[in-house]
C-alpha positions as CSV (number, residue, x, y, z in Angstrom):
1,M,0.0,0.0,0.0
2,Q,1.5,3.3,-1.1
3,F,0.8,6.8,0.3
4,Q,0.0,8.0,-3.3
5,Q,-2.6,5.3,-3.7
6,L,-4.4,6.5,-0.5
7,L,-4.3,10.1,-1.9
8,Y,-5.9,9.0,-5.1
9,F,-8.5,6.9,-3.2
10,V,-9.6,9.8,-1.0
11,A,-9.8,12.0,-4.1
12,V,-12.2,9.6,-5.8
13,A,-14.2,9.0,-2.6
14,E,-14.7,12.7,-2.1
15,T,-15.5,13.6,-5.8
16,R,-17.2,10.3,-6.7
17,H,-15.7,10.8,-10.2
18,F,-12.5,9.4,-11.5
19,T,-11.8,12.2,-14.0
20,R,-12.4,15.0,-11.5
21,A,-10.3,13.1,-9.0
22,A,-7.5,12.9,-11.5
23,E,-7.7,16.6,-12.2
24,R,-7.7,17.3,-8.4
25,V,-4.4,15.3,-7.8
26,H,-2.9,16.4,-11.1
27,V,-2.4,12.9,-12.8
28,S,-4.0,11.3,-15.8
29,Q,-7.2,9.4,-15.4
30,P,-5.8,6.1,-16.6
31,S,-2.9,6.4,-14.1
32,L,-5.2,7.1,-11.2
33,S,-7.5,4.2,-12.2
34,Q,-4.4,1.9,-12.3
35,Q,-3.3,2.9,-8.9
36,I,-6.8,2.4,-7.4
37,K,-6.9,-1.0,-9.0
38,A,-3.5,-1.9,-7.5
39,L,-4.7,-0.7,-4.1
40,E,-7.8,-2.9,-4.4
41,N,-5.6,-5.9,-5.4
42,E,-3.3,-5.2,-2.4
43,L,-6.2,-5.1,0.0
44,G,-8.1,-7.9,-1.6
45,A,-11.4,-6.0,-1.9
46,E,-13.1,-3.6,-4.2
47,L,-13.3,-0.1,-2.8
48,F,-15.8,1.4,-5.3
49,S,-19.0,0.3,-6.9
50,R,-19.1,1.4,-10.5
51,A,-22.7,0.5,-11.5
52,R,-24.0,2.4,-14.5
53,G,-21.4,5.1,-14.2
54,N,-22.3,5.9,-10.6
55,I,-19.3,5.8,-8.2
56,A,-20.1,4.7,-4.7
57,L,-18.0,3.4,-1.8
58,T,-18.3,-0.3,-1.0
59,D,-18.3,-1.4,2.6
60,A,-14.5,-1.9,2.3
61,G,-14.2,1.6,0.9
62,E,-16.3,3.1,3.8
63,A,-14.0,1.3,6.3
64,L,-10.8,2.6,4.6
65,L,-11.9,6.2,4.1
66,P,-11.5,7.6,7.7
67,L,-8.2,5.7,8.1
68,A,-6.8,7.0,4.8
69,R,-7.8,10.6,5.7
70,R,-6.1,10.3,9.0
71,I,-2.9,8.9,7.4
72,L,-2.8,11.7,4.9
73,A,-3.5,14.3,7.6
74,D,-0.7,12.9,9.8
75,A,1.7,13.0,6.8
76,D,0.7,16.6,6.2
77,T,1.3,17.4,9.9
78,A,4.7,15.8,9.7
79,R,5.6,17.7,6.6
80,V,4.6,21.0,8.2
81,E,6.5,20.2,11.4
82,V,9.7,19.4,9.5
83,Q,9.5,22.5,7.4
84,E,9.2,24.8,10.3
85,L,12.3,26.9,10.8
86,A,14.0,27.4,14.2
87,Q,12.5,29.7,16.7
88,L,9.0,29.6,15.2
89,R,9.9,31.9,12.4
90,R,7.6,30.0,10.0
91,G,4.7,27.6,10.1
92,R,1.0,27.5,10.5
93,V,-1.7,26.7,13.0
94,R,-5.2,25.4,12.1
95,L,-7.4,26.5,15.0
96,G,-11.1,25.8,15.3
97,A,-13.4,27.7,17.6
98,T,-17.1,28.4,18.1
99,P,-18.3,31.7,16.6
100,S,-18.9,33.2,20.0
101,L,-15.3,32.5,21.0
102,C,-14.0,33.9,17.8
103,T,-15.9,37.1,18.7
104,G,-15.2,37.2,22.4
105,L,-12.0,35.4,23.4
106,L,-9.7,35.0,20.3
107,P,-9.1,38.6,19.1
108,D,-6.9,39.5,22.1
109,V,-5.2,36.0,22.3
110,L,-4.4,35.9,18.6
111,R,-3.1,39.4,18.6
112,A,-0.7,38.5,21.4
113,F,0.4,35.4,19.6
114,H,0.9,37.2,16.3
115,D,3.0,39.9,18.0
116,R,5.3,37.2,19.3
117,H,5.3,35.0,16.2
118,P,4.5,37.2,13.1
119,G,5.7,34.5,10.7
120,I,3.1,31.9,11.9
121,Q,0.1,31.7,9.6
122,L,-3.2,31.4,11.6
123,L,-6.0,29.5,9.9
124,I,-9.3,29.9,11.8
125,E,-12.3,27.7,11.2
126,E,-15.6,28.7,12.9
127,G,-18.1,26.0,13.8
128,G,-20.2,24.3,16.5
129,S,-18.4,21.9,18.9
130,H,-19.8,18.9,17.1
131,D,-18.4,20.0,13.8
132,L,-15.0,21.0,15.3
133,V,-14.7,17.6,17.0
134,R,-15.3,15.9,13.7
135,E,-12.6,18.1,12.0
136,L,-10.1,17.4,14.7
137,A,-10.7,13.6,14.3
138,R,-10.0,13.7,10.6
139,G,-6.9,15.8,11.0
140,A,-8.2,19.0,9.4
141,L,-7.5,21.0,12.6
142,D,-4.5,21.2,15.0
143,L,-6.4,22.6,17.9
144,A,-10.0,23.6,18.7
145,L,-11.8,25.6,21.4
146,I,-14.9,23.7,22.2
147,V,-17.7,23.7,24.7
148,L,-17.9,20.7,27.1
149,P,-19.2,18.1,27.5
150,L,-18.1,16.5,24.3
151,P,-20.8,15.2,22.0
152,A,-21.7,11.5,22.5
153,G,-19.6,9.2,20.5
154,S,-16.7,11.6,20.1
155,P,-13.3,10.3,19.1
156,V,-10.5,10.2,21.7
157,L,-9.3,13.7,22.2
158,T,-7.1,15.4,24.8
159,T,-9.1,18.3,26.4
160,V,-8.0,20.8,29.0
161,E,-10.6,23.1,30.6
162,L,-9.7,26.8,30.1
163,L,-12.4,28.7,31.8
164,Q,-16.1,28.9,32.7
165,E,-18.2,31.7,31.3
166,D,-21.5,33.1,32.4
167,L,-24.3,33.6,29.9
168,V,-26.2,36.9,29.9
169,V,-29.2,38.4,28.2
170,V,-28.7,41.2,25.6
171,S,-31.5,43.5,24.4
172,S,-31.9,46.8,22.6
173,P,-31.7,49.9,24.8
174,A,-34.6,51.2,22.6
175,E,-36.9,48.4,23.8
176,P,-38.3,47.7,27.3
177,P,-36.0,45.8,29.6
178,P,-36.3,42.0,29.5
179,C,-37.5,41.9,33.2
180,A,-38.7,44.1,36.0
181,G,-35.8,43.2,38.3
182,S,-32.0,43.4,38.0
183,A,-31.7,39.8,36.7
184,V,-33.7,37.6,34.3
185,R,-35.1,34.3,35.5
186,I,-35.2,31.5,33.0
187,A,-38.9,31.2,33.6
188,E,-39.3,34.8,32.3
189,L,-38.0,33.7,28.9
190,R,-41.4,31.9,28.4
191,E,-43.0,35.1,27.2
192,A,-39.9,36.7,25.8
193,P,-39.3,37.2,22.1
194,L,-36.1,35.3,21.6
195,V,-33.6,35.7,18.7
196,M,-32.1,32.2,18.4
197,F,-29.0,30.8,16.8
198,R,-29.0,28.2,14.0
199,H,-29.1,24.5,14.8
200,G,-25.7,23.1,15.8
201,Y,-24.9,26.1,18.0
202,D,-23.9,25.1,21.5
203,L,-25.7,28.2,22.8
204,R,-28.9,27.2,21.2
205,E,-28.8,23.8,22.8
206,L,-27.9,25.2,26.2
207,T,-30.7,27.8,26.2
208,V,-33.4,25.5,24.9
209,A,-32.4,22.8,27.5
210,A,-32.7,25.4,30.3
211,C,-36.1,26.4,29.1
212,R,-37.3,22.9,28.9
213,A,-36.0,22.2,32.4
214,E,-38.4,25.0,33.5
215,G,-41.3,23.2,31.7
216,F,-41.7,25.2,28.5
217,E,-40.6,25.5,24.9
218,P,-39.1,28.9,24.1
219,A,-40.7,31.0,21.3
220,F,-38.4,32.4,18.6
221,T,-39.1,35.6,16.7
222,V,-36.0,35.0,14.5
223,E,-33.9,31.9,14.3
224,G,-31.0,30.5,12.2
225,G,-28.4,33.3,12.5
226,E,-24.7,33.3,13.3
227,M,-23.4,35.4,16.2
228,D,-23.1,38.7,14.3
229,A,-26.5,38.3,12.8
230,V,-28.1,37.5,16.1
231,L,-26.6,40.6,17.7
232,G,-27.8,42.7,14.7
233,F,-31.3,41.4,15.1
234,V,-31.3,42.3,18.8
235,R,-30.0,45.8,17.9
236,A,-32.9,46.1,15.5
237,G,-35.4,45.4,18.3
238,L,-36.5,42.0,17.0
239,G,-36.0,40.3,20.4
240,I,-33.6,39.4,23.1
241,A,-30.8,36.8,23.0
242,V,-28.8,34.7,25.5
243,V,-25.1,35.1,24.7
244,P,-21.7,34.7,26.4
245,S,-20.6,37.5,28.7
246,M,-17.4,38.0,26.7
247,V,-19.4,38.6,23.6
248,A,-21.8,41.0,25.4
249,A,-18.8,42.9,26.8
250,R,-17.7,43.7,23.2
251,A,-21.2,44.7,22.1
252,G,-21.2,48.0,23.9
253,D,-24.4,49.3,22.3
254,L,-26.6,46.6,23.8
255,R,-28.2,46.4,27.2
256,V,-26.7,43.5,29.2
257,T,-28.8,41.8,31.9
258,P,-27.5,38.9,34.0
259,L,-29.4,35.7,34.5
260,A,-30.8,35.1,38.0
261,R,-29.0,32.5,40.1
262,P,-28.0,29.8,39.4
263,G,-27.9,31.3,36.0
264,L,-26.3,29.5,33.0
265,R,-22.6,28.8,32.5
266,R,-20.6,27.0,29.9
267,T,-17.2,25.3,30.2
268,I,-14.6,26.2,27.5
269,A,-11.9,23.6,26.7
270,L,-8.9,23.4,24.4
271,A,-8.9,20.1,22.5
272,H,-6.6,18.2,20.1
273,R,-6.3,14.7,18.9
274,G,-5.1,12.3,21.6
275,D,-3.0,10.1,19.3
276,V,-0.9,12.9,17.6
277,D,1.1,15.7,19.0
278,P,0.2,19.1,17.5
279,P,2.9,20.7,15.3
280,R,5.3,23.0,17.0
281,A,3.5,26.2,16.1
282,A,0.3,24.8,17.4
283,R,2.0,23.7,20.6
284,E,3.1,27.3,21.1
285,L,-0.4,28.6,20.6
286,R,-1.7,26.0,23.0
287,R,0.8,27.3,25.6
288,V,-0.6,30.8,25.1
289,L,-4.2,29.7,25.4
290,L,-3.5,27.6,28.5
291,G,-2.0,30.8,30.0
292,I,-5.6,32.1,30.1
293,G,-6.0,29.9,33.1
294,T,-3.1,31.3,35.0
295,G,-2.7,34.8,33.7
296,R,-5.0,37.7,32.9
297,R,-8.5,36.5,32.0
298,P,-10.7,38.1,29.4
299,E,-13.5,40.2,30.9
300,G,-16.6,38.2,31.7
301,S,-14.8,34.9,32.4
302,A,-14.3,33.0,35.6
303,A,-11.9,30.3,36.8
304,P,-13.1,26.7,36.5
């Protein structure tokens, strides 16, 4: 089994087309087909079903695909690690984070890291924790900032808790306050017009679960947005939203009201694959992120 054969196999599996796969990996279609056939002979099983021109993975192909992706990702990580020059003058870090963390936590952290290591390229991917865990598992990310607990059935990851963050209610100053008192009770969200994030957002799941624990289903005036869209809808007076305190601290034009005790909190963790050490540049960024737990904390956060 050759590394190149796995590369060709993944290309066909992802494009479901031999010609497009050959164009993607810059080889002729006959050469790619020969290598796929040689791989099948080596493994003793067909990897693709080619009925009536439709390309589909066989059971053997389905079993091989995640392993092949992991091997290719590990090889890419090794290549990047070796190519890095001394003293972190060059390299890259692929960091995943939830959109709220990209808005609230990362700007100051990444600025500090970039000032120390201007030659390191930072590639940021936004997504929900479920998506980020999946990207870590297939080797598409070096590190990810996720919300604990991990989704059920998650791969083996190494996680370190960074901080716990309070959730608060934001509303437009032009609209009436979300409650009569100084803090909003979860039960008061029953009648509140909520602006809600799209499916897959950790904040959506946390808020809906808290409402259901109080015996009601929340009503949404608008739903399906990303963080910036949700804040914009709140500014427009379409409703209120439950957001992390770090995000609220940066949205200075919105009214911020705490949730009544016990409130809602979320635990932020730094994760990477448990079977592979991150590249050198990623290890340095990990060190900076872990320093959040021992050094100056972003406003609105609390120690675990």
